[in-house]
N, C-alpha and C positions, 0 to 999 in steps of 0.2 A: 357388099354382101354377095356371098353364095350361096345356094342351096346345096348342102351336102348330106348325103344317105348313107349310113353306116350300115353294111352288110355284117351280123353279129358282133353287136354294138355290145355286148355285155361282156367282154373280155376287160381284163384289168388293164390292158393297154388303150383298148380301144375306146372303152367307155369314158377312158380320162382325157382321152383325144375330144372325143366328143364334146364333152364339158367344156373345153380349154377353147372350141369352136364355137361353142352356144354362147360362151363368155365375152368372146371377142366380137359377137354380133353376128353372125352367119347362122341360117334359118338351116336347122339341124332336125334329121329324123334319123330312125334306126330300126332295124330287127331282129330277131335272136329267136332261138327254140329253145331257150335256156339261159335264165339271168338267174344269177344268185347275189347273194349279199358278200362285199358291201355295195357290189354297182347298182343292186336293184333299188337300195334307197337313195342312191346320190343322184341317179337318173331321173327317179319319181319327184325327188326336191326340186327338180326346176323344169318338170313338163316333159322329160324326154325318154321316159320309161313306156316300150310300146304298150297300146291297149290292149293287143293278143298276141301271144307268143306263137312263132311260127314264120313261114316265109309267104311274102303276098306279091307276088310278080304284077298284079294292077296297080300296085303302088308306085311302080316304076315309071314313070313318065319322061316326056323329054322336057320339062321345066326342070330338072335335078340337073346342076352345072358337074358334080364329080361324085361318085362312088368310093368309098374307102372299104376295101374288101377284107376281113380279117380272116385268120388262119383255121377258126374254128368252122367256115364254111366251107363248102365241097365243092368241085368243079362245076357240078351239074346243080347246083343252088338256081331255084325258078327265079329267083330277084338278078341273078348275076347273068343268067340266060335272057333274060328278058332287058338287061341293060345292055349287054351285048349286042342284042337285036335291034335298039333303039341308037347305037354308035354313041353313048355316055361316056364319058370319061372315066376310067376304072384305075384305081391306082392301089398299092400294097399301103399299108400304115406306114412303112420308111420311108417308100415314095413321096406320099404326100409329106411329112418332116422335112425330108430332103428340101422339096419345092421353098418352103417356110425359110429355111435357113439358108439358101442359097447364094444370098449377099452378106450372111454373117460368117465371123473366123468361127469354124465347127471345131469343136474338141471331142474326139469319141474317145471313150473309155471301152475296151475290149479284152477277151481273154474268156476261157473256159470257166472260172472262177473268180470271185473277188470285185467283179465289176461294178456290181452295186453299191457294194460297199465303198471302193475306192469314189465313184460318183458323188455318192450322200457326203464322204470327209471333204472334197472339194465344195460341194454347194454348202455345205455347214462353214466352211471358213470362209467364204465369199459373202453368206448373210451375214455371218458375225460381223463383217466389218462394211455392213450394206453396200456390197457391190452387187448390183442386178444383173442379172443373166437370163438367156432364155435356158430352159433346159429339159429334159426327159431322164426321168431314172426310175430303177424297176421295182420299188417298193417305197412303201412312206417313210417319212424321216421326222423325228420329232422337232417341231418350230416350223415346219413346210407344210403348207395347206395342202398342194395338189403334187402329183408325181410328175406333172407336165405344165410348163409355161412357154408361150408363144407372143411375143410383143413384136411390134413395128421398130423400137426404138434400141433394143438391146444389141452391142456388138457381137457379143458371143454366144453362140448356142453349145452347152455340154449335152454330150449326148451318152447315153449308155448303149454300147454297138454289140449286136446280139447276131453269133453266126447262123443261127434258125433261118427256116426258108421266110421269105416275105410274105407269100400268101398261095392259095392253092394254083393260080395262075403263073406265078411269077416265083421260080425255084432257086433263084439265087440268094444268097446270104444278105440278111438285113442289112449289117453292116457296110455293104459294098455300095449301098445308095448315097453314102454320107461325103466321099472324098475332104477327109478333114484336113485342114491344116497342123493339128495338132493332135496327135494319136497316143496312146498307151496300150499296150498287151500285157496282161497281168502274168499270163501263163496259158499253155496246153495242155490239156488231158482228154482225152477221147471221151465224146459224150454224143446223145442222140443217135444212135446206132442206126435206127429206123431210116434215117434220112444220108447218113455218112457211114457206109456199111463197113469200111476198113479205116484205120487210123491215117493211113495215106491221104485218103479221100477227104479226112475232116483236117487234115494239115493244109490240104491245097487252099481251103477256105481262109486261111491265115495268111497264106503267102498272097495269094489275089487281095487281102485288106493290105497289105503291106504294099503292094503295087498301086493301089488305089487312093493312098496318101498323096497329096498335092504335092508337085514338085518343089522341091525349097520347103518342104515340110518338116515337122519333127517328130519323130519318134522315140517315145519311152519304153523301155522293156525290162522285164525281169532277168535278169542275166544268171540268176540262179536256176532257172528252168534250163536244161540243158538241152532241149528239143529245140525251144523257143529262140534261145543264144545264136545256135547254128544257122536257123532259118534267117535271122536277121543279119547276120555277118556273111551270110550267103547271097543276099540281095544287092543287086546291082542298081536297086531304084534311087535317083539322085534326092535323098532327103539326109536330114542331120539324125543320127541314131545314138541317143543317151541311155546309157543301161543305169539300172537302180537296183542296190541291195539290200539288206536286213538291218536297221540301225542297231547299235548297241543297247541292249537292254537289260533290266535285272526286275525281279519279283521280289518285293519284300512287304510281308503281312498282307498278302492276297491284293497288293497294290500293283500293276507293273508301271515301271519307268523307264522312260528312254534318254540317252546320253544326248544332251544338246551345247551349243556353244556358251550357254548360260548356265550349265549344271543340271542336273536331273530334272525330268520333267515326269511328272503322275499322269496317267493316262487312265479313263474311265472303261478303254476296251483292253484286250488281252490277247494273247496266242501270236505264235512268230508270223502266222499267215496275216493277219491283221496289222501287224506290224510293218509286214512286207507292203499292204496296202497303202498304208500309210505315207512311206518312203515315196512310194510313186505319186499319189496324191500332193504331196509336198512339192515336187518337180514340176505337175502340171497347173498349181496356184502359182509357182514363181513365174512362169510363162504367162499366166493370167492377169499378173501384175499384183500377186500378194508376196511380198517377201519373208524372208523365212524366219524372221523374229513374229511378224504377224500372223503367221502360219500356226508357230508353237502357240502362241497366245491361244488363237481360238479351237484347235484342234485338242485342248487338254479335257475340254467340256462337251466332246462327241461322244453318244453313248451308243449310237450304231444305227442301222437302219433296220425297219421292223423285220422280225424273223431272222436276223442275222446275229444269232447269239446274242438272242434278247431275253434280258430278266424277266422274266414273268411272277415268279414270286420268291420271297424270302421268309423263310421262318426263322426262329430263333438260332439253330446251327444247321440251316436246311437251305438248299438253294432249286429251284427249276429255270432250266434255260430252253429255249426254242430255237432251232437255227434250222434254214433253209436247206442244208446239205443234203446231197442226194448223190452224187457221182461218188466214187469212191475216193480221188484224191482229196475232195472235200471232207468228206465223212472223217477220213485218217487224219485230216489236219486240224479239223476241230474237236475231234475227242484227245488230241496229242495237247491242244492247247488248252482244254477245259483241264485235264489231267496234271500239267503244270501248274496251272493258276490254284487248285485244289488240291495240292499234293498230300495234305492231311486228313483231306474226305475220302469217305467211300462214295466210288462214281458210278452210278447207273446210266446206261446209254442205251437207248431205244430209238431204232432206227424203221420205218417203213420204206419198203421198198414199192415206190409207186410209179416211176417213168417208165416209159418205154425199155430205155436202156437198161434199169434195173432189174426190169422183169425178164429180161434176154438170157435164156439159159446158157448163151455161149459168153455172153459179156459177164455174168454173174463172178465169175473166177476173180476179176478184177477188184472185188471186196475182200479178197483173202488177207486177213488179222488189221482190218479195217477197224475193228471195235477193240482191238487186243490192249489197249492201254486203260479198259474199263474194269472195273471189277465186276460186274454185272452187266451182261449185253442181251437185248431184246430185241429181236427182229418180227416184222409184222409185215403182210401184206394179205392184200383179200384177193382169194380166186377170181372171184366175181369181176374185178378190172382187168384181170389175163382176158377173161372172155371179150370183153369191151372194148379192150385194144387187139384183140385175134392173136394173143400168143400161146404157146405152147404150154400147157399147165407145167407149174415147177412143183416137185415134192419137197416137204420140209426138211428131207434128209439131204437132198441136192444142196438146199441152203446150207445146212450144217457143213457139209463136204466144201462147199464153196470159201465158205468165212474161216475154216481153217480153226474153229473155236471148240473144242468140245462139250463146255458148258455153256453154250449158246442156247438161248432159249427161241423157238420157233413158233409164231402165232400166226394162225390163219381166220382167226373169228375174233372180231374188235371186243364182245362181250368178255371173251377168256383173257384179253390184253388188259383192259379196264379192271378186272378183277385182279390179275395180278399186279397191277401197279399199284391197287388201293391195299393192297396185303403187304405192301413192302415195309420195311422198318426204315422210315426217312432220318432216323437220328445222325448226325454229322454226316449228310449225305448230299451229293451235290447230283440232280436229276438233268439229264439232256436227253432232249426231244428233239430227233432230226427227221424232217420230210418236208417234201413241197405239196403234200396231200394233207388231210386230217383226220390220219389215224381212224377211220372209220366212223367219224363223228365223235371222236373224244371231247367229252364233258370237260373242257378247261377250267372253269368256275369249281368244279367239284375236285379236280387236282390240284390247283391254287388253293383250296380250303386245306387239303390233306397235307400239303407242305407247309402251310404256314402255321397250321396246330401242332405238325410234329414237336415232339418232346427234348430236351435238349439230350 
C-alpha cells in the first residue's frame, strides 16, 4: 500500500485514477481549487472529496510516497513547492500510469482525433468476449463502469495516448511515457496551438512517438492521411508498419453497413471517420487475440463513447446528437457524416468555439467551410472565455470571415443561443451540437424535451 496525493484531483482523468488507486487499496488524498460534476459526486461517494477547496502546503508531509501532479496545477502551486522541498517523488499522470504498465504488453492508441472512439471500440469487443485487460480511455463507455482499470493480473494495458503535455513541470507529450509494443495513429491534424505553435512542431510529437515504440513492435496507421503516411514511411525505426483503410460500406434506410467476408454487417455507428476508426480497432483486436469473426460479432452492438456522436434524444421525426468535435478536421468529418446519414432531413449544426486553438484568431481560418454541409449553421463562443484564456478578443465578423458561410449565425451570449434553439422548427430535422465545453450552461433536458415533442 502506498500513500498517494493528487494535486488537481478534480480533473476527469485525475479523479478516475484516484478512484482506481483507492479501489486498489492505496491511501489516497487530493486537493483542487475547483471540482465539478461528475468528479465531485464520484469522489464524495468514496470519501475522497477534499473537505475544503484550495491548496494547503501544510498537508504535504514526508509520509506521502508519491505526488501525482495534474495539468490544472501551476508550476508555483504551494503544495507542489512543498513536495519539492521535502524531496517527495512527483509524477505526472502518464508517468504514474507507465510505472504500473511497465511489465505489461502496452497498446497505445494515438492521433489528433478518433483515439477515444478506437479505444472504446477495442474495449467493447474485448469485454463482449469476456477478455479482461487493464485500460485507460478518455470518455465513459456504455457497459463499462470506469474509464481506467489497473490490476496485478492482466497481461495487456490498453491506453489512449494523448500528445498534450504531461504536467506543468514535465513538458513532454503524455504518450511518450508509454513505449508501447503495439501502437496505432489515427491521423494528424494540427491542434493545441497554445503549446505547439506550428504544424511542424506538432508533427514532431508524433515522430517522437513512433521512435518511442519498442523495437520489434507494431504500428498501425491510417494510410488515407498523407502527412501520417509520409511520416511513417520515412521512419527507419525497426518496427513493423501496417496501414489500414476505409472498409467498403453503404447506407440504407438510415443504417450504415460494412462489407465483410460473411456479408453485409449493420452497425449502430455511422460516418466515414467512424468506419476508419473501426478498421483500426479491428487490427488492434486481432493483435490482442480477437479474431475477425469475433470482432464483427461484437462491434455490431457498439453504440459509441460518451459525447462521440452520441444520440441524446429522438422524436417522431427529429434527432439530437452531441459530439466532442472541436478541431476543424473533426468538425468537418462529423458534419459530413451526419449529412450523409440523414440525407433527407434538415440539418442544424451548432459549434461552440471553446479550446485555446479554436479561439486563436490566426488558427480560426482552419474552420473554413467546416459547417458547409449543414442547412443551418450556428457558432457560439463566450467572450469571457477569451479573457480567462488570455486570448485576444475576436469579433463576430472575424468568425463569419473565417468560416466562409454568409448565412452563418454567430452568438456570443448563451441566452440568445438558447432562444434561437428553442425557436427552431424541429420537424424532419437532425440537430448536431458540437463542443468540448457546455455551450455556456445549456439546459440539455429542456433541449431534449424540445426535440422529443417536435411535430412530424
